[in-house]
C-alpha positions as CSV (number, residue, x, y, z in Angstrom):
1,M,-9.1,140.7,-52.0
2,S,-6.6,142.7,-52.9
3,D,-3.2,143.8,-50.5
4,V,-4.6,147.1,-50.2
5,Q,-7.7,145.9,-49.2
6,Q,-6.4,143.7,-46.2
7,I,-4.2,146.6,-44.9
8,I,-7.0,148.6,-44.8
9,E,-9.2,145.7,-43.3
10,Q,-6.0,145.5,-41.0
11,I,-6.4,149.0,-39.7
12,R,-10.1,149.2,-39.2
13,Q,-9.2,145.8,-37.0
14,A,-6.5,147.4,-35.4
15,F,-7.8,150.8,-33.9
16,R,-11.7,149.5,-33.6
17,E,-11.4,149.9,-30.1
18,T,-9.1,152.6,-29.7
19,E,-10.0,154.9,-27.2
20,H,-11.7,158.5,-27.5
21,P,-10.3,161.2,-25.8
22,G,-13.4,162.7,-25.6
23,D,-14.7,166.4,-27.4
24,A,-12.8,168.6,-25.0
25,F,-9.4,166.5,-25.2
26,L,-8.9,166.4,-28.8
27,Q,-7.1,169.7,-29.5
28,G,-3.4,169.4,-28.5
29,S,-1.7,172.9,-29.7
30,Q,-3.7,176.3,-27.7
31,E,-1.4,178.6,-30.2
32,G,-3.3,180.8,-32.5
33,C,-6.7,179.9,-33.8
34,E,-5.6,176.9,-36.5
35,P,-5.7,174.4,-34.3
36,A,-9.3,175.1,-33.2
37,E,-10.6,176.0,-36.4
38,V,-8.9,172.4,-38.2
39,T,-10.0,169.8,-35.3
40,A,-13.5,171.8,-34.8
41,P,-15.2,169.3,-37.5
42,F,-13.9,166.0,-35.4
43,K,-16.0,167.0,-32.5
44,G,-19.3,164.9,-32.2
45,V,-17.8,162.3,-34.4
46,A,-17.6,159.3,-31.3
47,H,-16.0,156.6,-33.6
48,W,-13.0,158.0,-36.2
49,S,-14.8,155.0,-38.8
50,Q,-17.7,157.9,-38.7
51,V,-15.5,160.4,-39.9
52,D,-16.3,162.0,-43.4
53,A,-13.3,161.2,-46.0
54,A,-14.2,164.8,-47.3
55,I,-13.1,166.5,-44.2
56,L,-10.3,165.4,-43.9
57,D,-8.0,167.4,-46.6
58,P,-9.8,170.7,-46.0
59,N,-8.4,170.4,-42.4
60,D,-5.1,168.5,-43.4
61,T,-3.4,170.2,-40.4
62,A,-5.5,168.3,-37.8
63,L,-2.8,166.1,-38.1
64,S,-0.2,168.6,-36.4
65,F,-2.6,170.0,-33.7
66,F,-4.4,167.1,-32.9
67,S,-3.7,165.9,-28.9
68,E,-2.0,163.1,-28.8
69,G,-5.1,161.1,-27.9
70,G,-6.5,162.5,-30.9
71,F,-4.1,161.8,-32.8
72,R,-4.3,158.1,-32.2
73,H,-7.9,158.2,-32.5
74,F,-8.0,159.6,-36.2
75,L,-5.0,158.6,-37.9
76,P,-6.7,155.2,-38.8
77,A,-9.3,158.0,-40.7
78,F,-6.3,159.6,-42.5
79,L,-4.9,156.5,-43.0
80,I,-7.4,154.4,-45.0
81,A,-8.5,157.9,-47.1
82,D,-4.9,157.6,-48.3
83,L,-5.0,154.0,-48.9
84,Q,-7.9,154.4,-51.0
85,D,-6.3,157.5,-53.0
86,R,-8.9,159.9,-51.6
87,L,-6.3,162.6,-50.2
88,Q,-5.0,165.8,-52.4
89,T,-3.1,167.8,-49.6
90,A,-3.7,165.5,-46.1
91,D,-0.6,163.9,-46.0
92,P,-0.8,160.9,-43.0
93,L,3.3,159.8,-44.3
94,F,4.5,162.6,-43.1
95,H,3.2,162.4,-39.5
96,V,4.5,158.8,-39.3
97,T,7.5,158.7,-40.4
98,H,9.1,162.2,-40.3
99,G,11.8,163.1,-37.7
100,F,13.7,159.8,-38.4
101,S,15.9,160.8,-40.8
102,D,17.8,163.9,-41.6
103,K,18.5,166.1,-44.7
104,V,21.3,168.8,-45.6
105,V,20.0,171.7,-47.8
106,T,21.6,174.8,-48.7
107,I,20.1,178.3,-48.2
108,P,21.1,181.5,-49.7
109,A,21.0,184.1,-47.2
110,G,22.9,187.7,-47.6
111,P,26.2,187.2,-49.5
112,R,26.2,183.7,-47.9
113,L,25.0,180.0,-48.3
114,Y,23.8,178.4,-45.0
115,E,23.6,174.5,-44.5
116,K,20.9,173.6,-42.6
117,T,20.2,170.1,-41.2
118,I,16.7,168.9,-41.1
119,G,15.1,166.0,-39.7
120,Q,16.1,163.7,-36.6
121,S,19.2,165.7,-35.5
122,A,17.6,169.1,-35.8
123,F,16.7,170.6,-32.6
124,V,13.1,171.5,-32.0
125,N,13.1,174.8,-30.6
126,P,16.2,175.2,-28.3
127,R,14.7,178.3,-26.4
128,R,11.5,175.9,-25.3
129,Y,12.3,172.6,-25.7
130,G,16.5,172.5,-24.7
131,A,17.6,169.8,-26.2
132,M,14.9,167.8,-27.5
133,T,15.5,166.2,-31.1
134,W,13.1,165.7,-33.9
135,Q,13.5,162.3,-33.1
136,D,12.9,162.6,-29.5
137,H,9.7,164.7,-30.5
138,A,8.7,161.6,-33.0
139,R,9.2,159.2,-30.7
140,C,7.2,160.6,-27.9
141,R,4.7,161.6,-30.0
142,L,4.0,158.0,-32.0
143,S,4.3,156.3,-28.7
144,V,0.9,156.7,-28.4
145,F,0.1,153.5,-30.6
146,A,-1.0,150.2,-29.3
147,R,0.9,147.0,-30.6
148,E,-1.5,146.4,-32.8
149,E,-2.5,149.8,-34.1
150,A,1.7,149.7,-34.8
151,R,1.6,146.7,-37.0
152,A,-1.3,148.4,-38.9
153,I,0.9,151.3,-39.5
154,V,3.7,149.1,-40.6
155,A,1.2,147.4,-43.2
156,Y,0.7,150.7,-44.5
157,L,4.3,152.2,-44.5
158,E,5.4,149.0,-46.3
159,W,2.7,149.0,-48.9
160,K,3.9,153.0,-49.4
161,R,7.3,152.1,-49.7
162,E,6.5,149.3,-52.4
163,T,4.2,151.7,-54.4
164,D,6.7,154.5,-54.3
165,R,7.6,153.6,-57.6
166,E,9.9,157.1,-58.0
167,G,11.4,156.4,-55.0
168,I,10.1,159.8,-53.2
169,H,9.8,158.7,-49.9
170,R,11.7,155.5,-49.4
171,E,14.4,156.2,-47.7
172,E,12.3,157.9,-45.1
173,I,9.7,155.1,-44.6
174,T,12.8,153.1,-44.0
175,A,14.3,155.3,-41.9
176,A,10.9,155.5,-39.8
177,L,10.4,151.3,-39.6
178,D,13.9,150.8,-38.4
179,R,14.7,153.4,-36.3
180,F,10.8,153.0,-34.9
181,W,8.3,150.9,-36.2
182,Y,9.8,147.3,-36.3
183,R,10.6,147.8,-32.5
184,R,6.9,149.0,-31.7
185,A,5.3,146.8,-33.4
186,N,6.9,143.9,-31.6
187,E,7.1,145.5,-28.0
188,A,4.5,148.1,-27.2
189,P,2.2,147.5,-24.7
190,T,-1.1,145.5,-26.3
191,Q,-4.5,146.9,-26.5
192,E,-5.5,144.0,-23.7
193,A,-3.3,145.4,-21.7
194,L,-4.0,149.1,-21.9
195,Q,-7.8,148.0,-21.2
196,R,-6.4,146.1,-18.6
197,H,-5.0,148.8,-16.8
198,L,-7.8,151.5,-17.0
199,R,-10.4,148.6,-15.1
200,E,-7.8,148.3,-12.4
201,E,-7.3,151.9,-12.3
202,A,-11.5,152.4,-12.4
203,A,-11.5,149.7,-9.4
204,Y,-8.8,151.5,-7.6
205,L,-10.7,154.5,-7.8
206,K,-13.8,153.2,-6.4
207,E,-12.1,151.7,-3.3
208,A,-10.2,154.9,-2.5
209,T,-12.9,157.4,-3.3
210,G,-15.9,155.3,-1.9
211,P,-17.3,155.6,1.6
212,P,-16.1,155.0,4.1
213,G,-16.1,151.1,5.7
């Protein structure tokens, strides 16, 4: 089995029992019509492994508009399609690396040239999110992944870095691995910890809402 096939199998196993948030909770953003349009094709799909890869590119922005639960559940479909070289526009790599490195770009505006920082230290939108930076946002959104899932994402990222012969994304991948993913893969709660918590909560709610003794 080739390295890429091993990584695909690792992703399949790591996300095999990842919870589906429910169709009513797939969509995160409510702004405009695009979020509903691009997440709609994923409704009615009981498990990410049943996604037809043909819908991924036409709905490539779904990764931006999924809820956290939707993002966690359907990301592996995009990762595997990427490893199989089946994507043209969808870019799962961006969604697991953005926010951990900075770039400075020079933009002309009128008679001046403005230097704009984009990436981890840039503010998301101070009027709405105060002092939140893109790194803060990335850490929050990516914290949904359990330890096994994070390890599969690390394998994906390392393969992408190794096969990036032109070095186009190498800096972003390395920054994301060093500043977030390696630690997440070692310290995040496990799938079993999540399942145990859900069982304990279900037992508590059953007792708390049951008929009086």
